[in-house]
GUKOL-71196 format. One record per residue (C-alpha): residue number from 1; residue in three letters; y, x, z. Coordinates in nm, 3 decimals, padded with zeros to 5 digits, always signed. Example, Ala and Ser with C-alpha at 12.3 -4.5 7.8 and 13.67 -1.06 7.14 Angstrom:
<nodes>
+-----+-----+---------+---------+---------+
!   i !  aa !       y !       x !       z !
+-----+-----+---------+---------+---------+
!   1 ! ALA ! -00.450 ! +01.230 ! +00.780 !
!   2 ! SER ! -00.106 ! +01.367 ! +00.714 !
+-----+-----+---------+---------+---------+
</nodes>
This chain:
<nodes>
+-----+-----+---------+---------+---------+
!   i !  aa !       y !       x !       z !
+-----+-----+---------+---------+---------+
!   1 ! UNK ! +00.044 ! +00.014 ! +00.019 !
!   2 ! UNK ! +00.234 ! +00.268 ! +00.079 !
!   3 ! UNK ! +00.154 ! +00.428 ! -00.273 !
!   4 ! UNK ! +00.289 ! +00.094 ! -00.416 !
!   5 ! UNK ! +00.584 ! +00.094 ! -00.244 !
!   6 ! UNK ! +00.658 ! +00.451 ! -00.359 !
!   7 ! UNK ! +00.564 ! +00.381 ! -00.710 !
!   8 ! UNK ! +00.775 ! +00.075 ! -00.678 !
!   9 ! UNK ! +01.090 ! +00.280 ! -00.548 !
!  10 ! UNK ! +01.038 ! +00.556 ! -00.810 !
!  11 ! UNK ! +01.064 ! +00.290 ! -01.085 !
!  12 ! UNK ! +01.335 ! +00.140 ! -00.983 !
!  13 ! UNK ! +01.533 ! +00.530 ! -00.960 !
!  14 ! UNK ! +01.400 ! +00.597 ! -01.299 !
!  15 ! UNK ! +01.484 ! +00.252 ! -01.447 !
!  16 ! UNK ! +01.857 ! +00.327 ! -01.283 !
!  17 ! UNK ! +01.896 ! +00.666 ! -01.378 !
!  18 ! UNK ! +01.758 ! +00.663 ! -01.740 !
!  19 ! UNK ! +01.932 ! +00.368 ! -01.884 !
!  20 ! UNK ! +02.180 ! +00.459 ! -02.116 !
!  21 ! UNK ! +02.249 ! +00.089 ! -02.230 !
!  22 ! UNK ! +02.680 ! +00.107 ! -02.197 !
!  23 ! UNK ! +02.709 ! +00.479 ! -02.221 !
!  24 ! UNK ! +02.769 ! +00.641 ! -02.591 !
!  25 ! UNK ! +02.790 ! +00.965 ! -02.713 !
!  26 ! UNK ! +03.159 ! +01.048 ! -02.913 !
!  27 ! UNK ! +03.186 ! +01.184 ! -03.258 !
!  28 ! UNK ! +03.560 ! +01.324 ! -03.344 !
!  29 ! UNK ! +03.723 ! +01.452 ! -03.173 !
!  30 ! UNK ! +03.439 ! +01.506 ! -02.890 !
!  31 ! UNK ! +03.322 ! +01.776 ! -02.842 !
!  32 ! UNK ! +03.639 ! +02.019 ! -02.879 !
!  33 ! UNK ! +03.635 ! +02.235 ! -03.135 !
!  34 ! UNK ! +03.460 ! +02.584 ! -03.073 !
!  35 ! UNK ! +03.256 ! +02.421 ! -02.751 !
!  36 ! UNK ! +02.934 ! +02.467 ! -02.748 !
!  37 ! UNK ! +02.661 ! +02.235 ! -02.559 !
!  38 ! UNK ! +02.816 ! +01.933 ! -02.494 !
!  39 ! UNK ! +02.699 ! +01.728 ! -02.776 !
!  40 ! UNK ! +02.481 ! +01.498 ! -02.564 !
!  41 ! UNK ! +02.783 ! +01.418 ! -02.329 !
!  42 ! UNK ! +02.749 ! +01.068 ! -02.261 !
!  43 ! UNK ! +03.084 ! +00.838 ! -02.220 !
!  44 ! UNK ! +03.191 ! +00.485 ! -02.095 !
!  45 ! UNK ! +03.435 ! +00.429 ! -02.390 !
!  46 ! UNK ! +03.680 ! +00.130 ! -02.421 !
!  47 ! UNK ! +03.824 ! +00.029 ! -02.731 !
!  48 ! UNK ! +04.076 ! -00.231 ! -02.728 !
!  49 ! UNK ! +04.442 ! -00.332 ! -02.880 !
!  50 ! UNK ! +04.377 ! -00.037 ! -03.172 !
!  51 ! UNK ! +04.340 ! +00.230 ! -02.898 !
!  52 ! UNK ! +04.040 ! +00.411 ! -02.786 !
!  53 ! UNK ! +03.989 ! +00.583 ! -02.426 !
!  54 ! UNK ! +03.640 ! +00.737 ! -02.289 !
!  55 ! UNK ! +03.525 ! +00.901 ! -01.979 !
!  56 ! UNK ! +03.218 ! +01.110 ! -01.939 !
!  57 ! UNK ! +03.046 ! +01.347 ! -01.718 !
!  58 ! UNK ! +02.786 ! +01.626 ! -01.738 !
!  59 ! UNK ! +02.650 ! +01.912 ! -01.571 !
!  60 ! UNK ! +02.852 ! +02.227 ! -01.623 !
!  61 ! UNK ! +02.706 ! +02.494 ! -01.827 !
!  62 ! UNK ! +02.362 ! +02.353 ! -01.741 !
!  63 ! UNK ! +02.344 ! +02.071 ! -01.972 !
!  64 ! UNK ! +02.525 ! +01.840 ! -02.127 !
!  65 ! UNK ! +02.444 ! +01.520 ! -01.932 !
!  66 ! UNK ! +02.407 ! +01.438 ! -01.575 !
!  67 ! UNK ! +02.173 ! +01.134 ! -01.454 !
!  68 ! UNK ! +02.376 ! +00.778 ! -01.463 !
!  69 ! UNK ! +02.347 ! +00.395 ! -01.368 !
!  70 ! UNK ! +02.421 ! +00.324 ! -01.743 !
!  71 ! UNK ! +02.750 ! +00.178 ! -01.726 !
!  72 ! UNK ! +02.983 ! +00.385 ! -01.524 !
!  73 ! UNK ! +02.852 ! +00.605 ! -01.238 !
!  74 ! UNK ! +02.703 ! +00.971 ! -01.241 !
!  75 ! UNK ! +02.501 ! +01.161 ! -01.028 !
!  76 ! UNK ! +02.589 ! +01.528 ! -01.014 !
!  77 ! UNK ! +02.478 ! +01.805 ! -00.773 !
!  78 ! UNK ! +02.633 ! +01.953 ! -00.489 !
!  79 ! UNK ! +02.741 ! +02.330 ! -00.499 !
!  80 ! UNK ! +02.902 ! +02.579 ! -00.716 !
!  81 ! UNK ! +02.791 ! +02.682 ! -01.069 !
!  82 ! UNK ! +02.740 ! +03.088 ! -00.954 !
!  83 ! UNK ! +02.694 ! +03.305 ! -01.285 !
!  84 ! UNK ! +03.001 ! +03.292 ! -01.417 !
!  85 ! UNK ! +03.174 ! +03.408 ! -01.134 !
!  86 ! UNK ! +03.474 ! +03.105 ! -01.175 !
!  87 ! UNK ! +03.327 ! +02.921 ! -00.872 !
!  88 ! UNK ! +03.359 ! +02.597 ! -01.039 !
!  89 ! UNK ! +03.158 ! +02.293 ! -00.908 !
!  90 ! UNK ! +02.846 ! +02.259 ! -01.062 !
!  91 ! UNK ! +02.967 ! +01.921 ! -01.267 !
!  92 ! UNK ! +03.271 ! +01.852 ! -01.478 !
!  93 ! UNK ! +03.460 ! +01.520 ! -01.631 !
!  94 ! UNK ! +03.514 ! +01.506 ! -01.977 !
!  95 ! UNK ! +03.781 ! +01.282 ! -02.144 !
!  96 ! UNK ! +03.868 ! +01.148 ! -02.474 !
!  97 ! UNK ! +04.141 ! +00.919 ! -02.684 !
!  98 ! UNK ! +04.255 ! +00.788 ! -02.959 !
!  99 ! UNK ! +04.606 ! +00.611 ! -02.953 !
! 100 ! UNK ! +04.548 ! +00.506 ! -03.369 !
! 101 ! UNK ! +04.919 ! +00.379 ! -03.486 !
! 102 ! UNK ! +05.061 ! +00.300 ! -03.139 !
! 103 ! UNK ! +05.415 ! +00.415 ! -03.150 !
! 104 ! UNK ! +05.572 ! +00.541 ! -02.772 !
! 105 ! UNK ! +05.219 ! +00.523 ! -02.597 !
! 106 ! UNK ! +05.122 ! +00.673 ! -02.299 !
! 107 ! UNK ! +04.790 ! +00.793 ! -02.190 !
! 108 ! UNK ! +04.751 ! +00.867 ! -01.805 !
! 109 ! UNK ! +04.421 ! +00.985 ! -01.644 !
! 110 ! UNK ! +04.405 ! +00.978 ! -01.307 !
! 111 ! UNK ! +04.136 ! +01.130 ! -01.060 !
! 112 ! UNK ! +04.018 ! +01.023 ! -00.692 !
! 113 ! UNK ! +04.142 ! +01.288 ! -00.426 !
! 114 ! UNK ! +03.947 ! +01.075 ! -00.159 !
! 115 ! UNK ! +03.591 ! +01.227 ! -00.147 !
! 116 ! UNK ! +03.467 ! +00.942 ! +00.056 !
! 117 ! UNK ! +03.364 ! +00.581 ! -00.107 !
! 118 ! UNK ! +03.746 ! +00.501 ! -00.029 !
! 119 ! UNK ! +03.965 ! +00.545 ! -00.344 !
! 120 ! UNK ! +04.326 ! +00.739 ! -00.352 !
! 121 ! UNK ! +04.412 ! +00.832 ! -00.718 !
! 122 ! UNK ! +04.619 ! +01.067 ! -00.836 !
! 123 ! UNK ! +04.787 ! +00.998 ! -01.189 !
! 124 ! UNK ! +04.905 ! +01.285 ! -01.446 !
! 125 ! UNK ! +05.054 ! +01.163 ! -01.800 !
! 126 ! UNK ! +04.814 ! +01.372 ! -02.019 !
! 127 ! UNK ! +04.998 ! +01.226 ! -02.365 !
! 128 ! UNK ! +05.159 ! +01.553 ! -02.464 !
! 129 ! UNK ! +04.791 ! +01.690 ! -02.483 !
! 130 ! UNK ! +04.778 ! +01.549 ! -02.839 !
! 131 ! UNK ! +04.720 ! +01.194 ! -03.000 !
! 132 ! UNK ! +04.355 ! +01.243 ! -03.036 !
! 133 ! UNK ! +04.222 ! +01.449 ! -02.762 !
! 134 ! UNK ! +03.907 ! +01.552 ! -02.620 !
! 135 ! UNK ! +03.840 ! +01.797 ! -02.350 !
! 136 ! UNK ! +03.646 ! +01.882 ! -02.039 !
! 137 ! UNK ! +03.781 ! +01.953 ! -01.653 !
! 138 ! UNK ! +03.616 ! +02.084 ! -01.351 !
! 139 ! UNK ! +03.782 ! +02.022 ! -01.024 !
! 140 ! UNK ! +03.740 ! +02.354 ! -00.940 !
! 141 ! UNK ! +04.027 ! +02.434 ! -01.165 !
! 142 ! UNK ! +04.358 ! +02.543 ! -01.053 !
! 143 ! UNK ! +04.574 ! +02.262 ! -01.159 !
! 144 ! UNK ! +04.378 ! +01.980 ! -01.033 !
! 145 ! UNK ! +04.678 ! +01.860 ! -00.772 !
! 146 ! UNK ! +04.422 ! +01.808 ! -00.453 !
! 147 ! UNK ! +04.128 ! +02.052 ! -00.289 !
! 148 ! UNK ! +03.806 ! +01.930 ! -00.385 !
! 149 ! UNK ! +03.525 ! +02.036 ! -00.178 !
! 150 ! UNK ! +03.214 ! +02.093 ! -00.429 !
! 151 ! UNK ! +02.942 ! +02.125 ! -00.116 !
! 152 ! UNK ! +03.012 ! +01.821 ! +00.031 !
! 153 ! UNK ! +02.872 ! +01.480 ! -00.060 !
! 154 ! UNK ! +03.125 ! +01.278 ! -00.237 !
! 155 ! UNK ! +03.245 ! +00.989 ! -00.456 !
! 156 ! UNK ! +03.506 ! +01.096 ! -00.704 !
! 157 ! UNK ! +03.691 ! +00.818 ! -00.946 !
! 158 ! UNK ! +03.794 ! +00.885 ! -01.290 !
! 159 ! UNK ! +04.052 ! +00.593 ! -01.462 !
! 160 ! UNK ! +04.173 ! +00.689 ! -01.781 !
! 161 ! UNK ! +04.435 ! +00.450 ! -01.964 !
! 162 ! UNK ! +04.677 ! +00.400 ! -02.246 !
! 163 ! UNK ! +05.031 ! +00.224 ! -02.180 !
! 164 ! UNK ! +05.212 ! +00.083 ! -02.447 !
! 165 ! UNK ! +05.612 ! +00.175 ! -02.495 !
! 166 ! UNK ! +05.691 ! -00.101 ! -02.267 !
! 167 ! UNK ! +05.425 ! +00.007 ! -01.981 !
! 168 ! UNK ! +05.183 ! -00.260 ! -02.066 !
! 169 ! UNK ! +04.787 ! -00.186 ! -02.050 !
! 170 ! UNK ! +04.634 ! -00.152 ! -02.375 !
! 171 ! UNK ! +04.318 ! -00.047 ! -02.261 !
! 172 ! UNK ! +04.155 ! +00.130 ! -01.968 !
! 173 ! UNK ! +03.810 ! +00.307 ! -01.857 !
! 174 ! UNK ! +03.659 ! +00.463 ! -01.558 !
! 175 ! UNK ! +03.357 ! +00.667 ! -01.428 !
! 176 ! UNK ! +03.267 ! +00.743 ! -01.082 !
! 177 ! UNK ! +03.052 ! +01.074 ! -01.004 !
! 178 ! UNK ! +02.854 ! +01.049 ! -00.677 !
! 179 ! UNK ! +02.761 ! +01.349 ! -00.544 !
! 180 ! UNK ! +02.461 ! +01.245 ! -00.275 !
! 181 ! UNK ! +02.301 ! +01.369 ! +00.052 !
! 182 ! UNK ! +02.043 ! +01.603 ! +00.015 !
! 183 ! UNK ! +01.801 ! +01.371 ! +00.188 !
! 184 ! UNK ! +01.888 ! +01.099 ! -00.078 !
! 185 ! UNK ! +01.802 ! +01.354 ! -00.358 !
! 186 ! UNK ! +01.461 ! +01.448 ! -00.153 !
! 187 ! UNK ! +01.354 ! +01.054 ! -00.129 !
! 188 ! UNK ! +01.399 ! +01.040 ! -00.512 !
! 189 ! UNK ! +01.182 ! +01.406 ! -00.518 !
! 190 ! UNK ! +00.923 ! +01.188 ! -00.315 !
! 191 ! UNK ! +00.941 ! +00.881 ! -00.492 !
! 192 ! UNK ! +00.880 ! +01.051 ! -00.788 !
! 193 ! UNK ! +00.597 ! +01.256 ! -00.632 !
! 194 ! UNK ! +00.429 ! +00.975 ! -00.525 !
! 195 ! UNK ! +00.456 ! +00.814 ! -00.890 !
! 196 ! UNK ! +00.288 ! +01.110 ! -01.026 !
! 197 ! UNK ! -00.028 ! +01.093 ! -00.809 !
! 198 ! UNK ! -00.078 ! +00.722 ! -00.840 !
! 199 ! UNK ! -00.101 ! +00.830 ! -01.204 !
! 200 ! UNK ! -00.360 ! +01.072 ! -01.138 !
! 201 ! UNK ! -00.543 ! +00.875 ! -00.927 !
! 202 ! UNK ! -00.572 ! +00.605 ! -01.161 !
! 203 ! UNK ! -00.655 ! +00.873 ! -01.463 !
+-----+-----+---------+---------+---------+
</nodes>
């Protein structure tokens, strides 16, 4: 009976982490020219009122994508990526937009400065970066306007929106990157192990 419950938990974990129903990869302008290993990054893309905004996340230099719930939540690994010596977090968030023919539109990128489940968005006007622009930022970069602890469990929300010249909202997308407690990751691993044991016994 215990194994059945473990298998059920594993199946639920796999279904939530593997589903990509609403997330999508982008064509131009993503990935940025000259980049490598980012072709599989998944985005929460919104097209509305003639403009496009998209946000995603990926494991920093390790792989192009992270586990996700298929809609807007990504699950990352705590700690710093050490091999390159930059001390960046193990994950980065990605963003892209296209303003189409919208004259005077402004692009606002916001990041959550509260590592808990509460949200405290700090916004930046990033319109000057270009009309159709895509990039990847890591929260350990020096120009991020708050201190981010890559080692602690966290829940970090990102928001990207386009406002017209009068300040009205045209399109908005958001994602959350959750860094779980190590114990939570261990439970998922145990569930997956139980699934493998059940398959072995069945065969």
